[in-house]
C-alpha positions as CSV (number, residue, x, y, z in Angstrom):
1,M,13.2,-0.8,-7.1
2,T,11.1,0.6,-9.9
3,G,11.2,4.2,-8.9
4,H,9.1,6.3,-6.5
5,G,9.8,3.7,-3.8
6,V,7.7,1.0,-5.7
7,P,8.9,-2.5,-5.0
8,E,10.1,-4.6,-7.9
9,A,7.0,-6.7,-7.5
10,Y,5.2,-4.0,-9.4
11,H,6.1,-4.6,-12.9
12,W,4.6,-2.6,-15.8
13,G,1.4,-4.6,-15.8
14,A,0.6,-3.9,-12.1
15,L,1.6,-0.3,-12.4
16,A,-0.7,0.2,-15.4
17,V,-3.7,-1.2,-13.5
18,Q,-2.9,0.8,-10.4
19,E,-2.7,4.0,-12.5
20,R,-5.9,3.2,-14.3
21,V,-7.8,2.6,-11.1
22,G,-6.1,5.5,-9.3
23,V,-4.5,3.7,-6.4
24,R,-0.8,4.3,-7.1
25,E,-0.2,6.0,-3.7
26,L,-2.0,3.3,-1.8
27,A,-0.1,0.6,-3.7
28,E,3.2,2.2,-2.9
29,H,2.3,2.3,0.8
30,V,1.0,-1.3,0.9
31,G,3.9,-2.5,-1.3
32,R,6.4,-1.7,1.5
33,S,5.2,-4.8,3.3
34,I,6.6,-7.0,0.5
35,G,10.0,-8.4,1.2
36,T,12.1,-11.6,0.9
37,G,12.4,-12.4,4.6
38,I,10.1,-14.8,6.5
39,R,9.4,-13.3,9.9
40,D,9.1,-15.4,13.0
41,V,5.3,-15.0,13.1
42,A,5.1,-16.0,9.4
43,A,7.2,-19.1,10.0
44,A,5.0,-20.1,12.9
45,F,1.9,-19.6,10.8
46,L,3.3,-21.8,8.0
47,G,4.1,-24.6,10.5
48,L,0.5,-24.9,11.5
49,Q,-1.0,-25.2,7.9
50,P,-2.4,-28.5,6.6
51,H,-2.4,-27.4,2.9
52,L,-0.6,-25.1,0.5
53,V,-1.7,-23.8,-2.9
54,V,1.1,-23.7,-5.6
55,G,0.8,-21.9,-8.9
56,A,3.2,-22.5,-11.8
57,A,3.5,-23.3,-15.5
58,D,3.6,-26.9,-16.7
59,G,6.0,-28.2,-19.3
60,A,3.8,-27.0,-22.1
61,G,3.6,-23.5,-20.7
62,R,0.1,-23.7,-19.3
63,M,-0.6,-22.1,-15.9
64,W,-2.1,-24.3,-13.2
65,A,-2.9,-24.0,-9.5
66,S,-2.5,-27.1,-7.4
67,L,-3.2,-28.1,-3.8
68,L,-0.8,-29.9,-1.6
69,T,-2.0,-31.4,1.7
70,G,-0.2,-32.8,4.7
71,P,0.0,-32.9,8.4
72,P,0.9,-29.5,10.1
73,G,4.6,-29.1,9.7
74,F,4.8,-30.4,6.1
75,V,5.5,-26.8,5.1
76,R,8.1,-25.0,7.2
77,A,10.5,-22.2,7.0
78,T,14.1,-23.5,6.9
79,G,15.8,-20.2,6.7
80,P,15.2,-16.5,6.6
81,D,14.1,-16.6,3.0
82,R,13.5,-20.3,2.3
83,I,10.6,-22.8,2.9
84,A,10.7,-26.6,2.5
85,V,7.7,-28.7,1.6
86,A,7.7,-32.4,2.5
87,G,5.8,-34.6,0.0
88,A,4.7,-34.3,-3.6
89,L,1.6,-33.6,-5.6
90,P,-0.7,-36.6,-6.1
91,A,-0.1,-38.7,-9.2
92,G,-1.7,-37.2,-12.3
93,D,-1.6,-33.6,-11.0
94,P,-0.8,-31.2,-13.9
95,L,2.1,-29.6,-12.0
96,A,3.7,-32.8,-10.8
97,G,6.5,-32.5,-13.3
98,A,7.0,-28.7,-12.8
99,L,7.4,-29.2,-9.0
100,A,10.1,-31.7,-9.5
101,A,12.2,-29.5,-11.8
102,A,14.9,-27.1,-10.5
103,G,14.4,-23.5,-11.4
104,T,10.6,-23.6,-11.7
105,R,9.1,-20.2,-10.8
106,V,6.3,-20.7,-8.3
107,G,3.7,-18.7,-6.4
108,T,2.4,-20.1,-3.2
109,I,-0.4,-19.2,-0.8
110,A,-1.0,-20.6,2.6
111,L,-4.6,-19.9,3.7
112,D,-6.0,-20.9,7.0
113,P,-9.8,-21.1,7.0
114,R,-9.8,-21.5,10.8
115,T,-8.3,-18.1,11.5
116,R,-9.1,-16.3,8.1
117,R,-5.4,-15.6,7.7
118,R,-3.3,-16.0,4.5
119,M,0.3,-15.6,3.5
120,R,1.8,-15.5,0.0
121,L,5.4,-16.5,-0.9
122,N,6.7,-16.4,-4.5
123,G,10.1,-17.6,-5.6
124,T,12.2,-20.3,-7.4
125,L,11.9,-24.0,-6.7
126,A,14.6,-26.5,-5.9
127,P,13.9,-30.3,-5.6
128,T,14.9,-31.9,-2.3
129,P,15.0,-35.5,-1.2
130,R,11.7,-35.1,0.7
131,G,9.9,-32.8,-1.7
132,F,10.9,-29.3,-2.7
133,A,12.1,-26.0,-1.4
134,V,11.3,-22.4,-2.5
135,E,13.8,-19.6,-2.3
136,A,11.7,-16.6,-1.5
137,E,11.6,-13.5,-3.7
138,Q,8.4,-12.0,-2.4
139,V,6.8,-12.6,1.0
140,F,3.7,-10.8,2.2
141,A,0.4,-11.2,4.1
142,N,-3.1,-10.3,2.9
143,C,-6.0,-9.0,4.9
144,P,-8.8,-11.5,5.7
145,K,-11.4,-9.8,3.4
146,Y,-13.6,-12.4,1.6
147,L,-12.1,-15.4,3.5
148,H,-14.7,-17.7,4.9
149,R,-14.2,-19.4,8.3
150,R,-14.1,-23.2,8.3
151,Q,-13.0,-26.0,10.6
152,P,-11.2,-29.2,9.6
153,L,-13.3,-32.3,10.2
154,E,-11.4,-35.4,8.9
155,V,-8.8,-36.7,6.5
156,V,-10.1,-39.3,4.0
157,A,-7.5,-41.9,3.3
158,Q,-9.0,-43.4,0.1
159,G,-9.7,-41.8,-3.3
160,P,-9.4,-42.6,-7.0
161,G,-7.2,-39.7,-7.8
162,V,-7.8,-38.0,-11.2
163,V,-11.4,-38.8,-12.3
164,R,-11.8,-36.7,-15.4
165,R,-9.8,-34.6,-17.9
166,G,-11.1,-32.5,-20.7
167,D,-11.0,-29.2,-22.5
168,A,-14.5,-28.0,-21.4
169,L,-16.6,-28.1,-18.2
170,T,-19.1,-30.9,-17.8
171,H,-22.6,-30.1,-16.4
172,G,-21.5,-31.4,-13.0
173,Q,-18.3,-29.2,-13.1
174,Q,-20.4,-26.2,-14.1
175,R,-22.6,-26.8,-11.0
176,A,-19.5,-27.0,-8.8
177,V,-18.2,-23.7,-10.1
178,R,-21.6,-22.0,-9.5
179,R,-21.7,-23.3,-6.0
180,A,-18.1,-22.2,-5.2
181,D,-17.5,-19.5,-2.6
182,T,-13.7,-19.7,-3.0
183,F,-11.2,-20.3,-5.7
184,F,-7.5,-19.7,-6.3
185,V,-5.8,-18.2,-9.3
186,A,-2.3,-18.7,-10.6
187,T,-0.8,-16.1,-12.9
188,T,2.6,-15.1,-14.3
189,A,4.5,-12.2,-15.9
190,E,7.3,-14.2,-17.5
191,A,10.6,-12.9,-16.0
192,D,8.8,-11.5,-12.9
193,G,7.8,-15.0,-11.8
194,A,4.6,-16.6,-10.8
195,D,1.9,-15.7,-8.2
196,A,-1.0,-17.5,-6.5
197,S,-3.9,-15.6,-5.0
198,H,-7.3,-16.1,-3.5
199,R,-10.8,-15.0,-4.6
200,G,-13.9,-15.3,-2.4
201,G,-17.5,-14.3,-2.5
202,L,-21.0,-15.6,-2.1
203,P,-21.9,-18.8,-4.0
204,G,-22.6,-17.8,-7.5
205,F,-20.1,-15.0,-7.7
206,V,-18.3,-16.9,-10.4
207,E,-20.5,-17.0,-13.5
208,V,-20.5,-19.9,-16.0
209,L,-21.1,-18.2,-19.4
210,S,-20.6,-21.4,-21.3
211,P,-18.7,-24.8,-20.9
212,T,-15.5,-22.9,-21.9
213,E,-16.0,-19.5,-20.4
214,L,-16.2,-18.1,-16.8
215,A,-16.4,-14.6,-15.4
216,W,-16.1,-13.0,-12.0
217,P,-16.1,-9.5,-10.5
218,D,-13.0,-8.0,-9.0
219,F,-13.8,-6.8,-5.5
220,A,-11.9,-4.0,-3.7
221,G,-8.7,-5.3,-2.1
222,N,-5.3,-4.1,-1.1
223,G,-4.6,-2.0,-4.2
224,M,-1.6,-3.9,-5.3
225,F,-3.3,-5.6,-8.3
226,L,-0.7,-8.3,-8.6
227,T,-3.1,-10.7,-10.3
228,L,-4.7,-8.2,-12.7
229,G,-1.2,-6.8,-13.4
230,N,0.1,-10.2,-14.3
231,L,-2.9,-10.8,-16.6
232,T,-2.2,-7.5,-18.3
233,A,1.3,-8.7,-19.1
234,D,0.4,-12.3,-19.8
235,P,-3.1,-13.7,-20.1
236,R,-2.3,-17.3,-19.0
237,A,-4.0,-18.3,-15.8
238,G,-4.8,-21.4,-13.8
239,L,-7.8,-21.8,-11.5
240,L,-8.3,-24.1,-8.6
241,F,-11.8,-24.7,-7.2
242,P,-11.7,-26.7,-3.9
243,D,-14.9,-28.5,-2.8
244,W,-14.2,-28.1,0.9
245,E,-16.9,-30.5,2.0
246,S,-15.9,-33.4,-0.2
247,G,-12.2,-32.7,-0.7
248,A,-12.6,-32.8,-4.5
249,V,-10.5,-30.3,-6.5
250,L,-11.3,-28.9,-10.0
251,Q,-8.3,-27.4,-11.8
252,L,-8.7,-25.2,-14.9
253,S,-6.0,-23.8,-17.2
254,G,-6.7,-21.1,-19.8
255,R,-6.4,-17.4,-20.5
256,A,-8.1,-14.5,-18.9
257,R,-8.6,-10.8,-19.5
258,T,-10.1,-8.1,-17.4
259,G,-12.6,-5.5,-18.5
260,F,-12.8,-2.0,-16.9
261,A,-16.2,-0.3,-16.9
262,A,-16.8,3.5,-16.8
263,D,-18.3,3.2,-13.2
264,G,-15.0,1.8,-11.9
265,S,-16.1,-1.8,-11.7
266,R,-13.9,-4.6,-13.1
267,R,-14.8,-8.1,-14.4
268,T,-12.5,-10.9,-15.5
269,R,-13.4,-13.4,-18.2
270,F,-11.6,-16.7,-18.3
271,R,-11.4,-19.0,-21.4
272,V,-11.1,-22.7,-20.4
273,E,-8.4,-24.7,-22.3
274,A,-7.8,-27.7,-20.1
275,V,-9.7,-29.3,-17.1
276,T,-8.6,-31.8,-14.5
277,E,-11.0,-33.0,-11.8
278,S,-9.7,-35.1,-8.9
279,L,-10.6,-36.8,-5.7
280,H,-7.3,-37.6,-4.1
281,P,-6.5,-40.0,-1.2
282,G,-5.5,-38.2,1.9
283,R,-7.8,-35.2,1.2
284,L,-8.9,-33.0,4.0
285,I,-12.7,-32.4,4.6
286,W,-13.8,-29.1,6.1
287,S,-17.0,-27.8,7.7
288,T,-19.7,-25.7,6.0
289,P,-18.5,-22.0,6.1
290,E,-19.1,-19.1,8.3
291,L,-19.3,-16.5,5.5
292,S,-17.0,-13.5,5.5
293,P,-18.6,-10.4,7.1
294,H,-17.2,-8.2,4.2
295,L,-19.5,-9.8,1.6
296,G,-22.3,-7.4,2.3
297,S,-20.0,-4.4,1.4
298,T,-18.1,-5.7,-1.7
299,T,-17.1,-3.0,-4.2
300,R,-16.6,-4.1,-7.8
């Protein structure tokens, strides 16, 4: 514990943001839901998911967010504080090496577009004969705000894999970012481990300022500020933009910082350092979205 009943998840970066925004009391209340145990309802939820987002640092220290896909059951709870993932990342994924190395600190998020539910589990990785396991250090659910409802349509067996790498966004990649209504962000705070979280909004909520710089507003959430807290402590970040209707994934690694305006609004700017675009075999195709009902009342 860090004092005043605040869970250890709230390192100095998160506490600083909570204090600045004026939500320390709310954060303390919400933070009581963070634990290391995987409840039965959470275990059942994991067993139904066809994909899992994982955030971690690669061998060079760059943060990335990656997407694993498999038949329901490929992610499952194997103990009160442990999950197992069957399978590996596709060849060429920036985190393929990190997810094969014992001791990698990872953040994971299982998000179900069908039900607009999500669960986050952060911990330490251990390779297994079938894939990897994660010893949980933080387990918690998030509210469905800004999640869009979608239905799975089909699995596409063929795909070329990685189609482009670079250090800046192409014109096509910039269009994909502008069209996005969802992305995932991986962050870290060194000894406090890694985290993966979700951001959602209307298409266009992520601004492309240049081929190497993006920006997005921070909408009102649960008050924990785990992502912004991590960025306060360590600016490294990895972004994952899924194209739900084609199955393509766009992964960016770089550094981010958040600006706080006098009116209480917050805006994060991200500097691109590395880009990987992929169209993997076995990718899952989803329907067009039913947009979140909260989007008409977002607070920046």
